[in-house]
C-alpha atoms as a printed R data frame, in Angstrom:
    type eleno elety resid chain resno      x       y       z
1   ATOM     1    CA   UNK     A     1 46.638 361.781 169.605
2   ATOM     2    CA   UNK     A     2 47.665 361.432 166.003
3   ATOM     3    CA   UNK     A     3 48.065 364.348 163.661
4   ATOM     4    CA   UNK     A     4 45.062 363.235 161.587
5   ATOM     5    CA   UNK     A     5 42.807 363.162 164.657
6   ATOM     6    CA   UNK     A     6 43.868 366.692 165.609
7   ATOM     7    CA   UNK     A     7 43.156 367.947 162.093
8   ATOM     8    CA   UNK     A     8 39.730 366.275 162.030
9   ATOM     9    CA   UNK     A     9 38.833 367.735 165.424
10  ATOM    10    CA   UNK     A    10 39.986 371.203 164.409
11  ATOM    11    CA   UNK     A    11 38.058 371.186 161.129
12  ATOM    12    CA   UNK     A    12 34.970 369.813 162.861
13  ATOM    13    CA   UNK     A    13 35.195 372.460 165.570
14  ATOM    14    CA   UNK     A    14 35.463 375.248 163.016
15  ATOM    15    CA   UNK     A    15 32.490 373.859 161.080
16  ATOM    16    CA   UNK     A    16 30.336 373.746 164.206
17  ATOM    17    CA   UNK     A    17 31.403 377.214 165.324
18  ATOM    18    CA   UNK     A    18 30.686 378.649 161.877
19  ATOM    19    CA   UNK     A    19 27.196 377.152 161.719
20  ATOM    20    CA   UNK     A    20 26.020 378.239 165.182
21  ATOM    21    CA   UNK     A    21 25.029 381.808 164.241
22  ATOM    22    CA   UNK     A    22 22.729 380.398 161.562
23  ATOM    23    CA   UNK     A    23 21.208 377.729 163.810
24  ATOM    24    CA   UNK     A    24 20.400 379.936 166.801
25  ATOM    25    CA   UNK     A    25 17.305 382.033 166.415
26  ATOM    26    CA   UNK     A    26 16.137 383.433 169.711
27  ATOM    27    CA   UNK     A    27 12.459 383.984 170.228
28  ATOM    28    CA   UNK     A    28 10.753 385.722 173.105
29  ATOM    29    CA   UNK     A    29  9.000 383.644 175.735
30  ATOM    30    CA   UNK     A    30  5.675 385.206 174.842
31  ATOM    31    CA   UNK     A    31  6.123 384.302 171.164
32  ATOM    32    CA   UNK     A    32  7.037 380.716 172.077
33  ATOM    33    CA   UNK     A    33  3.998 380.350 174.344
34  ATOM    34    CA   UNK     A    34  1.663 381.675 171.653
35  ATOM    35    CA   UNK     A    35  3.358 379.508 169.027
36  ATOM    36    CA   UNK     A    36  2.936 376.347 171.092
37  ATOM    37    CA   UNK     A    37 -0.765 377.075 171.603
38  ATOM    38    CA   UNK     A    38 -1.236 377.841 167.905
39  ATOM    39    CA   UNK     A    39  0.469 374.609 166.876
40  ATOM    40    CA   UNK     A    40 -1.666 372.520 169.218
41  ATOM    41    CA   UNK     A    41 -4.792 374.266 167.880
42  ATOM    42    CA   UNK     A    42 -3.736 373.268 164.342
43  ATOM    43    CA   UNK     A    43 -3.444 369.621 165.422
44  ATOM    44    CA   UNK     A    44  0.333 369.416 165.744
45  ATOM    45    CA   UNK     A    45  1.012 367.377 168.885
46  ATOM    46    CA   UNK     A    46  3.805 368.171 171.328
47  ATOM    47    CA   UNK     A    47  7.072 366.224 171.562
48  ATOM    48    CA   UNK     A    48  7.187 365.497 167.836
49  ATOM    49    CA   UNK     A    49  9.329 366.652 164.924
50  ATOM    50    CA   UNK     A    50  6.417 368.603 163.398
51  ATOM    51    CA   UNK     A    51  5.813 370.349 166.730
52  ATOM    52    CA   UNK     A    52  9.431 371.539 166.901
53  ATOM    53    CA   UNK     A    53  9.224 372.850 163.342
54  ATOM    54    CA   UNK     A    54  5.829 374.410 163.929
55  ATOM    55    CA   UNK     A    55  6.840 376.238 167.094
56  ATOM    56    CA   UNK     A    56 10.002 377.580 165.480
57  ATOM    57    CA   UNK     A    57  8.207 378.895 162.421
58  ATOM    58    CA   UNK     A    58  5.188 380.270 164.303
59  ATOM    59    CA   UNK     A    59  7.319 381.927 167.010
60  ATOM    60    CA   UNK     A    60  9.302 383.804 164.350
61  ATOM    61    CA   UNK     A    61  6.032 385.109 162.941
62  ATOM    62    CA   UNK     A    62  4.787 386.151 166.407
63  ATOM    63    CA   UNK     A    63  8.081 387.937 167.076
64  ATOM    64    CA   UNK     A    64  7.521 389.858 163.830
65  ATOM    65    CA   UNK     A    65  4.035 390.838 165.008
66  ATOM    66    CA   UNK     A    66  2.204 388.697 162.461
67  ATOM    67    CA   UNK     A    67 -0.232 386.375 164.255
68  ATOM    68    CA   UNK     A    68 -2.023 385.525 160.993
69  ATOM    69    CA   UNK     A    69  1.284 384.389 159.509
70  ATOM    70    CA   UNK     A    70  1.927 382.288 162.632
71  ATOM    71    CA   UNK     A    71 -1.383 380.492 162.137
72  ATOM    72    CA   UNK     A    72 -0.574 379.979 158.457
73  ATOM    73    CA   UNK     A    73  2.839 378.542 159.384
74  ATOM    74    CA   UNK     A    74  1.238 376.147 161.870
75  ATOM    75    CA   UNK     A    75 -1.319 375.043 159.287
76  ATOM    76    CA   UNK     A    76  1.461 374.551 156.735
77  ATOM    77    CA   UNK     A    77  3.496 372.367 159.099
78  ATOM    78    CA   UNK     A    78  0.404 370.304 159.873
79  ATOM    79    CA   UNK     A    79 -0.236 369.765 156.160
80  ATOM    80    CA   UNK     A    80  3.443 368.988 155.530
81  ATOM    81    CA   UNK     A    81  3.413 366.358 158.267
82  ATOM    82    CA   UNK     A    82  0.347 364.707 156.790
83  ATOM    83    CA   UNK     A    83  1.930 364.717 153.319
84  ATOM    84    CA   UNK     A    84  5.151 363.122 154.567
85  ATOM    85    CA   UNK     A    85  3.266 360.454 156.489
86  ATOM    86    CA   UNK     A    86  1.076 359.710 153.470
87  ATOM    87    CA   UNK     A    87  4.266 359.167 151.445
88  ATOM    88    CA   UNK     A    88  5.305 356.476 153.963
89  ATOM    89    CA   UNK     A    89  8.256 358.453 155.316
90  ATOM    90    CA   UNK     A    90  9.090 357.038 158.750
91  ATOM    91    CA   UNK     A    91  8.622 359.565 161.559
92  ATOM    92    CA   UNK     A    92 11.589 360.431 163.790
93  ATOM    93    CA   UNK     A    93 14.118 359.958 160.973
94  ATOM    94    CA   UNK     A    94 16.358 362.354 159.076
95  ATOM    95    CA   UNK     A    95 14.318 361.648 155.929
96  ATOM    96    CA   UNK     A    96 11.196 362.776 157.793
97  ATOM    97    CA   UNK     A    97 12.879 366.025 158.907
98  ATOM    98    CA   UNK     A    98 13.986 366.686 155.333
99  ATOM    99    CA   UNK     A    99 10.545 365.850 153.982
100 ATOM   100    CA   UNK     A   100  8.929 368.191 156.529
101 ATOM   101    CA   UNK     A   101 11.227 371.079 155.631
102 ATOM   102    CA   UNK     A   102 10.848 370.599 151.881
103 ATOM   103    CA   UNK     A   103  7.102 370.075 152.011
104 ATOM   104    CA   UNK     A   104  6.510 373.071 154.311
105 ATOM   105    CA   UNK     A   105  8.589 375.327 152.057
106 ATOM   106    CA   UNK     A   106  6.768 374.032 148.974
107 ATOM   107    CA   UNK     A   107  3.359 374.593 150.565
108 ATOM   108    CA   UNK     A   108  4.238 378.118 151.694
109 ATOM   109    CA   UNK     A   109  5.517 378.976 148.216
110 ATOM   110    CA   UNK     A   110  2.371 377.634 146.567
111 ATOM   111    CA   UNK     A   111  0.167 379.568 149.037
112 ATOM   112    CA   UNK     A   112  2.169 382.743 148.400
113 ATOM   113    CA   UNK     A   113  1.693 382.264 144.637
114 ATOM   114    CA   UNK     A   114 -2.062 381.889 145.144
115 ATOM   115    CA   UNK     A   115 -2.527 385.281 146.798
């Protein structure tokens, strides 16, 4: 193995190891079950990018003891998905994931401002 390959592997390994604590967010089984049901109720179908995002966001809210916030998160993800699809962003792509994240954050911020 060449020296350059070893350096690339080492740097890549450190980058992955450094990002893991930020990527892993454990949720309780009960919160996940409630989150999945809430997402389906809001029209976010399983085995899709929006469903993954919805369950993650709603489960965090359930773990914090905020079921109303979980429903709001699910509704936000549903609206974000519709917005991305209406902008002709292809589902199951990185652009779609980015659009979903940006749109959901924008919608939550605008709803928080409207309180």
